[in-house]
N, C-alpha and C positions, 0 to 999 in steps of 0.2 A: 062368265066374266072372272078375271083374275082378281080375287079379293085382295091379295097382298099388293098387287100393282096399284089398285085403286086406293087402298089405305095409305100407301107410301106417298102417292101423289097428293092426297088430301092433307096429309101432315106436312109434307115438304113445301108445297106451293105457298101457303101463307107465310112461311119463314122467309122464302125468297122475296115475297112482296114486301115484308116488313124491312128487310135489310136494304133492298134496292130503293125503296121509297123514303124511308126515314133515316137510313144511315148516311153519314157524310162520306165524302169520297175516300177518306182515310180508312174508315170502318169497312167500306165496300172493298177497298184494295186488300185489306188484311184477310177478309173472308174469302176473296178470290184466290189469294196466295195459299190459303189452307186447302181450298178445292184443288188448286194446281198441285200441291204437295201430295194429296191423296191420289190424284190422277196419275202423276208421274211415278208414284210408288206402284200403282197397279200396272202401269205400262212396263216397268222394269221387271215385275214379277211375271208378266206374260212373256217377255222376250228372253228371260233368263234361260229358257230352254235352247236358245240359239246362240247366246253370247254371254259375256260377263260385263254388264253395263257399269259405267262409272257412276255409281249411285250418288256419291257425295256431291258430285258436280251438278247433277239434276236437282237434288234437294236444295242445294245452295242457290241455284238459279231461281227458285221460287221467291226468294227475297226481292227479286227485281220487281215483281208485281206489287208486293207490300209497300215498296218505296217509290213506286212509279210517279206519284204526285208530290213526293217530298223533294222538291227541287227549289233551291233559293231563287226568289224572283229576280235578283240582280244578275244572275248568270244569263248571258246572251243566248237567244234561242238557237243560233247556229252552233254554239258549243254543245248545247244539250243534244241537238240532232246528231252531231258528230259522235258523241258518246254512245247514243243509241245505235248508230250504224256500226260502231266498232264492237258491239257486244258479241256477235257471232264469231268474228275473227279472234276475239279474245278467248272465247270458249274453245275454239279450234286449237289455239296455241296451248292452252292449259291441258287439253285432252292429249295432244301429242307429246307434251312435256311429261305426262304420266307414263306414256309409252316408253319414253327414253329412260326415265327414272327407274321404272320397274323391269328394265331389260326385256321389254316386249311380253311381260306377264299380262299386261293390258295390250291388246293388239289392234290392228286397223279395224277389224270388224266390230270390236267393242266400242271403238270411238264413233264409228258411223252410226251404229244403232243408238248410242247415247245422244249424239247430236241431233239425230232425227227426232228422238223423243222430246228433247228440249224445244225444238222448233215446232213439232206437232202439238205438244201439250201446252208448254209454258208461254211461248210466244203468242199462240192463238188466244189463250185465256187473257193475256195482257191487253188484248184489243177490247175485251169486254170492259175492263177498267177504263181504258181510254175513251170508249164510247160513253160510259156513264159520266165521265168528266167533261163532256162537251156541253155547250150551252143547251139548256133544256134536256140534258142527258138523262134525267130521271124519267122523262116521258119517252125519249128516243130509244133507250136501251131495250124497252119492251117490244119494239118491232123485231129485234133480233131474236128475242125469246119466243115471241109469237110464231115467227117463221120456223124456229126449231121445234118447239114443243107442240105447236098447233099442227105442224106437218106430221110429227111422230104420232100424235093422238088420233088424227083422222085416218092416217095410213094404217094404223094398227086396227082400229075399229072396223073400217070398211074392208080392209084386206082379209081380216079374220073371218068375216061373214060372207063376203062376196068375191074375194080374190080367187081367180081361177087360172090366170095366165102368169106364170112365174117370170120374174124380171131378170134374174141373174143367178148363176150357180154360186156366186160369191156369198149370197144370202138367200138360200132356197125358200125361206118362209115369206119373203117379200114378193108382192104381186104388182103387176102393172096397174090394176085397179086401185090398189092401195096407194101407190105412188101418186097417181093422178088425184085421188081423193085428198091426199095430204096437201098438195098444192092448193086445191080449191078450198079446203077447210081453212088453211092458213090465211088465204086471201080474204075470206069472209070475216074471220076474226079481226084481221088487220083493218078492214073497212069499218067495222063496228067500233073498234078502238079509236080510229081516227075521228070518226063522227063524235065520239064521246069527248076526246081531248080538245077537239076544235070548238065544241060547244062550251065546255067547262072552263078551259084555259084561254079561249079566244085565239087559238092557233089558226093558221091558215094553210095547213098542209094539203097538198094536192092529192086528191083521191086517185087520180090516174098514176101519179108518180109512186104513191104507196102501193098500188096494185102491181106495177111493174117491178118495183124493188122486192116485194114479197114473193112474187113468182120466181125471180132470180135467186133470192136467198133460200127459198124452199128447195129449189133444185140443188143448190150448192150444199145445203144441209143434208140432203139425201145422199149426195156423193160422199160427204163426211161419214155418214152412217155406214155406207158400203165400205169405206176405207177401213174403219175399225173392224168390220166383219172380216175383211180380207186379212188383216193382221192376226186376228184370233184364229181364222182358218189356217193360216200359215203355220202357227205354232200348235194348232189342234187343241184349243180351249174353247169352252162355251161362253163364259162370262169373264170379265176382267177381275171380278171378285163377287162376293155376296153381301156387299156393304148395304145396299138398298134392296129390301125384300121386293121381289116381283120385277125388279129392273136390272139386277146385276150389280155392277160396280159404279163408282162415280164416273169412270171413263165411258161406260155404257150409256149413262144418262146424259152426258154433255158432248158426245162425239159429234153430233150435227152442229151444235152451238159453237164448237171450237172452229169448225170450218167457216161458219157464217160470220163470226165476229170480225175478222179483218176486213171483209167486204162490206159489212154493215157500217163499220167505222168510216170507210171511204165514201160510201153512198150518202150517209147522213150528214157528212161534212158538206156535201153539195147542196143540201136543202137550204 
């Protein structure tokens, strides 16, 4: 057993519980903005072998998460939605403005890699904040975390011991047995969690709906895991960083959660 991996999990998980459970939405947003900042920094360091990313724009974009719930109540919802929709076009405008100002010292490839990083990292993480801000968000956001980390944990444990059939060259250490175990493990944890909150908080969440959502989110999360692996393989690096002993970087730890977050937000709005 990887002692560093277990130790990091035991120290990090209680901190996540405290912040998501007891922090108000503004505290959660700021913490997620810091996570986004660390993650986009790691992403830029990974892809710097292929381009010169527009770092300042990525770092500045993290403020969006910190401010996501700081919207005056008197502003109509349609105006707020319009602003949110315009964010990506605005980022594109700023990016190509830098291309013009620098006489193509920043080029098209730099812009594409930068915008993908912002979409991949910052936009995805913002949906965790939005999910936490939903009605009963304190309880609901844990379904996304269970789907991500529950899948990772069971896939790692089962795959390491019994995994024999390799899943993809994208990530040679991952096995079909591990991927299946990850889905099953996440579903079991989600059912136990639903039973607990239904009893304690008198919720009436459907077990069937929870099972279906968790299966879908678990599969999406594993695609997210493979996505980061493909990026690292493309630039020939093992980990995004060594920030978290036994896990690699922040990006390595939340790669599946980032893919899950937007879908979780939509699914849980339907409950």
